[in-house]
C-alpha positions as CSV (number, residue, x, y, z in Angstrom):
1,M,131.0,101.5,148.8
2,K,129.1,104.7,149.6
3,E,128.8,105.6,145.8
4,E,127.6,102.0,145.1
5,S,124.9,102.3,147.8
6,K,123.7,105.6,146.5
7,S,123.6,104.3,142.9
8,K,121.6,101.2,144.0
9,S,119.2,103.4,145.9
10,L,118.6,105.7,142.9
11,R,118.0,102.6,140.7
12,I,115.3,101.4,143.0
13,D,113.7,104.8,143.1
14,S,113.6,104.9,139.3
15,H,111.5,101.8,139.1
16,R,109.0,102.9,141.8
17,I,105.4,102.9,140.7
18,D,102.6,104.6,142.6
19,W,100.4,101.6,143.2
20,Q,97.8,103.7,145.0
21,M,97.3,105.7,141.9
22,V,97.3,102.5,139.8
23,C,94.6,100.9,142.0
24,A,92.5,104.0,141.8
25,I,92.6,104.0,138.0
26,I,91.7,100.3,137.9
27,I,88.8,100.9,140.3
28,V,87.5,103.8,138.1
29,S,87.8,101.6,135.0
30,L,86.0,98.7,136.6
31,I,83.2,101.0,137.7
32,G,83.1,102.3,134.1
33,I,82.8,98.8,132.5
34,M,80.2,97.7,135.0
35,T,78.2,100.9,134.2
36,L,78.5,100.3,130.5
37,W,77.3,96.7,130.9
38,S,74.2,97.9,132.7
39,G,73.6,101.1,130.8
40,S,74.0,99.6,127.3
41,I,71.6,96.7,127.6
42,G,68.7,98.5,125.9
43,F,70.9,99.6,123.0
44,A,72.5,96.2,122.7
45,I,69.2,94.4,122.6
46,R,68.1,96.6,119.7
47,N,71.4,96.0,117.9
48,G,72.4,92.4,118.1
49,G,71.9,90.9,121.5
50,S,72.0,91.9,125.2
51,N,75.7,91.5,125.6
52,S,76.9,92.7,122.2
53,V,78.3,96.0,123.4
54,I,79.9,94.8,126.6
55,I,81.7,91.7,125.1
56,K,83.4,94.0,122.6
57,Q,84.2,96.6,125.2
58,A,85.6,93.9,127.6
59,I,88.1,92.8,124.9
60,L,89.1,96.4,124.3
61,Y,89.3,97.0,128.0
62,A,91.8,94.1,128.4
63,A,93.9,95.4,125.5
64,S,93.8,98.9,126.9
65,L,95.1,97.8,130.3
66,I,98.0,96.1,128.6
67,C,98.7,99.4,126.7
68,M,98.5,101.3,130.0
69,A,101.0,99.0,131.6
70,V,103.4,99.4,128.7
71,A,103.0,103.2,128.8
72,A,103.7,103.1,132.5
73,V,107.0,101.3,132.4
74,I,108.5,102.1,129.0
75,P,111.7,104.3,129.4
76,M,110.8,107.9,128.9
77,K,114.0,108.4,126.8
78,L,112.7,105.7,124.4
79,L,109.3,107.3,124.2
80,R,110.8,110.7,123.5
81,A,113.0,109.2,120.8
82,V,110.1,107.8,118.8
83,L,108.0,110.9,119.4
84,P,108.8,112.6,116.0
85,V,107.7,109.5,114.1
86,A,104.5,109.3,116.3
87,V,103.7,112.9,115.5
88,V,104.0,112.4,111.8
89,L,101.9,109.2,111.8
90,C,99.2,111.0,113.9
91,V,99.0,113.9,111.5
92,I,98.7,111.6,108.6
93,G,96.1,109.6,110.5
94,L,94.1,112.8,111.1
95,S,93.9,113.3,107.4
96,L,92.8,109.8,106.5
97,P,89.2,110.0,107.6
98,I,88.7,113.0,105.4
99,F,90.9,112.4,102.3
100,S,91.1,108.7,101.9
101,P,88.6,105.8,101.2
102,L,89.5,104.4,104.6
103,G,87.3,107.0,106.3
104,M,83.9,105.9,107.6
105,T,80.9,108.0,108.5
106,I,78.8,107.5,111.6
107,N,76.0,109.9,112.5
108,R,77.1,112.5,110.0
109,A,80.6,112.6,111.4
110,R,83.6,111.2,109.5
111,R,86.0,110.6,112.4
112,W,87.1,107.0,111.9
113,I,89.2,104.9,109.6
114,R,88.4,101.3,109.0
115,I,90.8,98.6,108.0
116,G,89.0,95.3,107.7
117,S,86.9,94.8,110.9
118,F,89.2,97.2,112.8
119,S,88.2,100.8,113.2
120,L,90.2,103.6,114.9
121,Q,89.6,107.3,115.7
122,P,92.9,109.0,115.1
123,S,92.0,112.2,117.0
124,E,91.9,110.2,120.2
125,I,95.4,108.9,119.8
126,W,96.6,112.4,118.9
127,K,95.7,113.8,122.3
128,P,98.4,112.1,124.4
129,V,100.9,112.3,121.6
130,M,100.3,116.0,121.3
131,V,100.9,116.5,125.0
132,L,104.2,114.7,124.9
133,Y,105.2,116.6,121.7
134,L,104.5,120.0,123.2
135,A,106.3,119.2,126.5
136,S,109.4,118.1,124.5
137,F,109.2,121.0,122.1
138,L,108.8,123.6,124.9
139,E,111.5,122.1,127.1
140,K,114.1,122.6,124.4
141,R,113.2,126.3,124.2
142,K,112.3,127.0,127.8
143,E,114.8,129.8,128.2
144,R,113.7,131.7,125.1
145,L,110.0,131.0,125.6
146,V,109.7,133.2,128.6
147,E,111.0,136.1,126.5
148,S,109.0,135.6,123.4
149,G,106.0,133.4,122.6
150,L,107.0,133.4,118.9
151,V,109.5,130.7,119.8
152,A,106.5,128.3,120.2
153,L,105.0,129.3,116.8
154,P,106.0,126.1,114.9
155,A,104.3,123.9,117.5
156,I,101.2,126.2,117.6
157,V,100.9,126.0,113.8
158,L,101.0,122.2,114.0
159,V,98.4,122.1,116.7
160,I,96.1,124.4,114.7
161,I,96.5,122.2,111.6
162,S,95.5,119.2,113.7
163,A,92.5,121.1,115.2
164,V,91.3,122.1,111.7
165,L,91.7,118.5,110.4
166,I,89.7,117.3,113.4
167,F,87.0,119.9,112.8
168,L,86.7,118.8,109.2
169,Q,85.8,115.4,110.6
170,Q,82.8,117.1,112.1
171,D,84.3,116.8,115.6
172,F,84.0,120.4,116.9
173,S,84.4,119.5,120.6
174,T,87.6,117.6,120.2
175,S,89.0,120.3,117.9
176,I,88.4,122.9,120.7
177,L,89.7,120.5,123.4
178,V,93.0,120.1,121.5
179,L,93.5,123.8,121.3
180,A,92.5,124.3,125.0
181,I,95.1,121.7,126.1
182,A,97.8,123.4,124.0
183,F,96.8,126.8,125.5
184,A,97.0,125.4,129.0
185,M,100.5,123.9,128.4
186,L,101.8,127.2,126.9
187,Y,100.5,129.0,130.0
188,L,102.1,126.5,132.4
189,A,105.4,126.8,130.4
190,G,105.6,130.6,131.2
191,T,104.7,132.0,127.8
192,P,104.5,135.8,128.0
193,F,101.1,137.3,128.9
194,L,100.7,139.4,125.8
195,F,101.3,136.5,123.5
196,M,98.8,134.4,125.5
197,S,96.2,137.2,125.3
198,N,96.5,137.2,121.6
199,L,96.3,133.5,121.4
200,A,93.1,133.5,123.6
201,L,91.5,136.0,121.3
202,F,92.3,133.7,118.4
203,L,90.7,130.7,120.2
204,I,87.6,132.7,120.8
205,L,87.4,133.8,117.2
206,Y,88.1,130.3,116.0
207,G,85.4,128.8,118.2
208,A,82.8,131.4,117.0
209,L,83.7,130.8,113.4
210,M,83.4,127.1,113.8
211,I,80.1,127.3,115.6
212,F,78.5,129.7,113.0
213,S,79.8,127.7,110.1
214,S,77.3,124.9,110.7
215,Q,73.5,125.3,111.0
216,Y,73.4,122.2,113.3
217,R,75.8,123.8,115.8
218,V,73.9,127.0,115.7
219,Q,70.7,125.1,116.5
220,R,72.4,123.5,119.5
221,L,73.6,126.9,120.7
222,V,70.1,128.3,120.4
223,G,68.7,125.3,122.1
224,F,71.1,125.8,125.0
225,L,70.2,129.5,125.3
226,M,66.4,128.8,125.1
227,P,66.2,125.2,126.6
228,E,62.5,125.1,127.3
229,Q,61.6,125.7,123.7
230,H,63.6,122.8,122.3
231,T,63.0,119.9,124.7
232,Q,61.8,117.6,121.9
233,T,64.5,118.6,119.4
234,V,68.2,119.4,120.0
235,N,67.7,119.2,123.8
236,Y,65.9,115.9,123.8
237,Q,68.9,113.9,124.8
238,M,70.0,116.3,127.5
239,Y,66.5,116.5,129.0
240,S,66.2,112.7,129.0
241,A,69.6,112.5,130.7
242,L,68.5,115.0,133.4
243,R,65.3,112.9,134.1
244,A,67.5,109.8,134.6
245,I,69.9,111.8,136.9
246,R,67.0,113.2,139.0
247,S,65.4,109.7,139.3
248,G,68.6,108.4,140.8
249,G,68.2,110.5,144.0
250,V,70.9,110.1,146.7
251,W,71.5,106.3,146.6
252,G,70.3,105.3,143.1
253,K,68.0,102.5,142.0
254,G,70.7,99.9,142.1
255,V,72.9,98.3,139.5
256,G,70.9,97.0,136.6
257,L,67.6,98.4,137.9
258,G,67.6,101.7,136.0
259,T,64.7,102.0,133.5
260,L,65.2,105.3,131.7
261,K,68.5,104.1,130.2
262,I,66.7,101.4,128.2
263,S,64.8,103.6,125.7
264,S,64.6,107.2,126.9
265,I,68.2,108.3,126.3
266,P,69.4,107.9,122.7
267,E,73.0,106.6,122.3
268,V,73.2,106.2,126.1
269,Q,76.2,103.8,125.8
270,S,78.3,106.6,124.4
271,D,78.6,110.3,125.5
272,F,75.6,110.1,127.9
273,I,76.6,107.0,129.9
274,F,77.0,109.2,133.0
275,A,73.2,109.6,133.1
276,A,72.7,105.8,133.3
277,F,75.4,105.6,136.0
278,V,73.7,108.3,138.2
279,E,70.2,106.7,137.7
280,E,71.5,103.5,139.2
281,S,74.1,104.7,141.8
282,G,72.7,108.1,142.7
283,F,74.6,111.1,144.1
284,A,76.6,108.8,146.3
285,G,78.1,107.1,143.2
286,V,78.9,110.4,141.7
287,L,80.9,111.3,144.9
288,V,82.8,108.0,144.8
289,V,83.8,108.4,141.1
290,M,84.7,112.1,141.4
291,G,86.6,111.3,144.6
292,L,88.6,108.7,142.8
293,W,89.4,111.0,139.8
294,S,90.4,113.8,142.3
295,F,92.6,111.4,144.1
296,I,94.3,110.3,140.9
297,L,94.9,113.7,139.5
298,I,95.8,115.5,142.7
299,R,98.2,112.8,143.7
300,A,99.9,112.8,140.3
301,G,100.1,116.6,140.5
302,R,101.7,116.7,143.9
303,I,104.4,114.2,142.8
304,L,105.0,116.0,139.5
305,I,105.6,119.4,141.2
306,G,109.1,118.2,142.2
307,S,110.0,116.6,138.9
308,D,112.1,117.8,136.0
309,Y,110.7,120.3,133.4
310,F,109.6,117.8,130.8
311,S,107.9,115.5,133.3
312,R,106.2,118.3,135.0
313,L,104.9,119.9,131.8
314,A,103.9,116.7,130.2
315,G,102.3,115.4,133.4
316,F,100.2,118.5,133.9
317,G,99.3,118.3,130.2
318,M,97.9,114.8,130.8
319,I,96.1,116.0,133.9
320,T,94.5,118.8,131.9
321,L,93.5,116.4,129.2
322,L,91.8,113.9,131.6
323,S,90.3,116.7,133.7
324,L,88.7,118.4,130.7
325,Q,87.4,115.2,129.3
326,V,85.6,114.4,132.5
327,L,84.4,117.9,133.4
328,L,83.2,118.7,129.8
329,N,81.3,115.4,129.5
330,L,79.6,116.0,132.9
331,A,78.8,119.6,131.9
332,V,77.1,118.4,128.7
333,V,75.1,115.6,130.4
334,T,73.9,117.9,133.1
335,G,73.0,120.8,130.7
336,V,75.7,123.2,131.9
337,M,76.9,123.6,128.3
338,P,75.5,122.8,124.9
339,T,75.3,119.2,123.8
340,T,78.5,118.0,122.1
341,G,80.3,114.7,121.7
342,L,83.0,114.0,124.2
343,A,83.5,110.5,125.7
344,L,83.7,110.0,129.5
345,P,87.1,108.3,130.2
346,F,86.7,104.6,131.0
347,F,82.9,104.8,130.9
348,S,81.8,105.6,127.3
349,A,81.7,102.8,124.7
350,G,84.4,103.0,122.0
351,G,87.8,101.5,121.7
352,S,89.7,104.6,120.6
353,A,88.5,106.7,123.6
354,L,89.2,103.8,126.0
355,L,92.7,103.5,124.5
356,M,93.3,107.2,124.8
357,S,92.3,107.1,128.5
358,A,94.5,104.1,129.3
359,I,97.6,105.4,127.5
360,S,97.2,108.9,129.1
361,C,96.9,107.3,132.6
362,G,99.9,105.0,131.8
363,I,102.0,108.0,130.8
364,L,100.9,109.9,133.9
365,I,102.0,106.9,136.0
366,N,105.3,106.8,134.1
367,L,105.9,110.6,134.6
368,S,105.1,110.4,138.3
369,R,107.9,107.8,138.6
370,S,110.3,110.4,137.4
371,G,108.9,112.8,140.0
372,Q,109.5,110.2,142.7
373,T,113.0,109.6,141.3
374,E,113.8,113.3,141.5
375,T,112.5,113.5,145.1
376,G,114.6,110.4,145.9
377,M,117.7,112.0,144.4
378,R,117.2,115.1,146.5
379,A,116.8,113.0,149.7
380,A,119.8,110.8,148.9
381,L,122.1,113.7,148.2
382,R,120.9,115.6,151.3
383,K,121.6,112.4,153.3
384,E,125.1,112.3,151.9
385,G,125.6,116.0,152.8
386,A,125.8,117.0,149.1
387,A,124.5,120.3,147.7
388,Y,121.6,119.9,145.3
389,D,120.3,122.5,143.0
């Protein structure tokens, strides 16, 4: 009877979902879609009607929430079982925009594949898949990894190949982001310091080579270093965003009442949507959104600390992915770093970026369940007087 009660308790724990985290994610996404509706009106009017952007994004939003729900409840064993196939498909997908007629070019970048009326950015899907792949790969070699970083070399080579393919799509920021996430996960896995130092040097050299291989990226770097001299060229978008942010003040102008978003900020519905948000909601709105993101990521981190190796590493990889996406986007919009293209999760227009954000959050919810299960197992075994290691 006692064993049956314990088994039942553990089964209940294994299906526990952190609804506070779920609600916070949904609130962030609702704020995001409301911001996109308001911020994209000017762009939408110039390109097919006042609601053309938001109608498409609302459909993608509904589909992404379904994907998030599936990612949150799918058994992790099943997810890990299909992971090798997912990795192969993602690497093939990363090559399609460059080497196949399915690739499509937008604003000088060839990052998407189009099949009929459907388009997809493979690099966005690769991000959460890569995190899971690295966590699974490193878990199987965790004892040897702390002795020699060379154990992780096959995974590092795969990540570098993916980063180069993404760079060839003219997506420098995502290429660096992929490498940064992999670096963070190797560090968290306990890779030896000497190996990590050499890897850091490689990342610096890679970044420098990629920057100076393109005249356009050099111009952006020069514009960042000498901002006042390039306000009407490479820094125009950033300066327009800063004007909108300053005009928002503490409380903002109110939803739908922003004016600079309409014509002053090019492509405001994409990477610079945060500027439209601050113009209308002010510093108070920034505190709300950043507070929600902090709640989501810190709460997930606290749960994952007590989970198994894979869940802990994969979970912190997802936290790194989402954190860097948010922080780097805000850094670009506010002029802290050179202008580059990174979507703001749940805010920027684009189905692939929205899907990536939803799947990443769904996997984070799923992994946090295992953390709660682990905690529940410890509590149950302590209650029964059993030793637990």
